[in-house]
N, C-alpha and C positions, 0 to 999 in steps of 0.2 A: 772514549772514542777518539780515534786519531784525527788530527786536523787534515783538511784537504790539501794535497800537494799540488799546487797550481802548475808548476813547470811540468810535472809528470802528466797532469790532465791535458795540458796544451799539447804535449808530444803525442799523447794517445789520440786526441781529437784531430790534430793536423795530419797524423799518419793515416787515419781513416778517411779524411777528406781528400787527401792526395791520392789514395788508392781508388776511391770512388770516382774521382776525376779521371784518373788513368783508365779505369774501366769504361767510363762514358766515351772517352776519346777512342778507345779501341773498338767499341761497339759501333760507333758512328751512327749513321742513319739506317744501318742494316736491320735494326729492330722493327722499324716501320717500313723498310724496303723488302729485302730478300726474306727475312723471317716471316713477315706478314703473308707471303705467298705460299708458305709451307702448309701441308695438311697437318692438323694438330691432333695429338692424342686426346682421348676422353679426359684424362687427368690434367689437361692443360689449364694452368691458372690464367686468369685474365692479366693483362699487362699491369694494372694497378696493384694486383696481389704480388706479382713478381717484384715490383718496385718496393712494396711493403716488406717482403721477406728480405730483400737486399738491405733495406734500412735497418731491420732488426739485426741482421748479421753484422753490420757496421757498428751498431750499438754494443753488441756482444764482444766484437773485436776490441773496441775502445775500452770496455770494462776489463777484459783480459790484459790488454797492454798496460793499463793503469795499475792493475794489481801486480803485474810482473815488475813494473818500474818501482813500486812502492813497498811491496810485501815480501819479496824474495831476497833474503839477506846474503845467500851464497852467490857471490859475483859470477863465478863460472857457470853455475846453474841458471842464473838470470840471463846471461848472455846466450846460452844455448836455447833457452825457452823463447827469448825475444827473437833470435834468429829464426827459429822455427815458425814463430807467429808471423813474422814478415814474409817468410817464404810462402806460407799458406795464403796470406793475403795477396801477395803478388801473383801466385799461381792462379788464384781465383779470378783475378783481373785479366791475366793473359789468356785464360780460357775464352773470354769474350772475343779476342782476336782470332784464336784458332777456329772457333765455331762460326762466328759471324763474319770475320774478315776473310776467311777461306771459303765461306759459304758451303760448309761441308758437315753434314749431320753425323757421318761416321767419325770424323775427327773430333766432333763435339762429344760423342759418346765415349770414345777412347780417352779423351781428356778428363772426363768426369771419373772414369775408372782409375786413371793414373793419379788423380787428385787424392785418392784414398791413401796413397803411400805417405806423402808429407803430412796429411791430416792425422793419420794414425801415429806417426812419429811424434807429432806435436802433442797428441793426446797422452801418450806415455810420458813425455817430458813434463807435462802439466801435472800428471798424477804424482810425480816425484817432487815437483816444485811448489804447486799450489792446487790443492784438491778442489777448492771452490771453482777455480778457473777450469779445471778438468771437467767438472760437472757442467759448467756453462758450455764448454766446447762439445761435450758429449751430446747435448741437445742438437747442435749443428751437425754433428756426425750422423745422428739418427735421421736428420732431414736429408742429408746427402744420400744415405743408403736407402731410406724409405721413399723419397720422392725423386731426387735428381737423377739417380741411376735408372730407375724404371722409366722416367720421363724421357731421358736422352735416348735410351734404347728404343722406345716406342717411336719417338720422333724419327730416328734413323730408319727404322723398319718401314715407316709410312712414307719416307722421303729419301730413298737411296740416292747418294750423291749424283751419279751419272744421269739418272732419269730426271731428277728434279732440276738439275742444272740445265739439261736439254730443254725442258719445258719452259724454264725461265728465259732462255735465250730466244725461244720462239715468241714468247710474249713481248720481250724487249724489242726484237726486230719488227714485230707487228706494230708496236707503239711508234717506233722510229719511222716506218713507212707511212703511218697515218699522219705523223707530224710533217713529213715531207710533202704529202698530198695537200695538206692545209696551207702550207706556206707558199 
């Protein structure tokens, strides 16, 4: 059994923590703000489950990063795979901004669809560089195809951007007028 490579482990963990922090910053308070006002699909997970799935994804990402840093001997292949992994991780976090920051369910749906391209490229790269990591990523790919896409599609259909944003502005202006009446 190989000894644990502490520098590689630190890089993998810090990378995942940095991405999770970025995702949190990009999501802001919209998860409990705008998102909470949306009509939810039947297959909507509770917030704690979403957070749990995110945690599992970060653990899988850290595992893949560690394996790429320590187990891929071909330097060019390792660089390509690591670049792909960081692109997928960054895209995943930027989706928070597109969906929540823009408050747009259609953009969120398109973002999930577009996410398939870098995810599939990474999947192929891992098949060549590290089959175990490819298997780990395949589990996430199945999640994206089996849950994320249908969820995002249904959420968009239940909350078309123009209609939902119009309702939200009515609620916000009503709240503001009530605040002005109280003060």
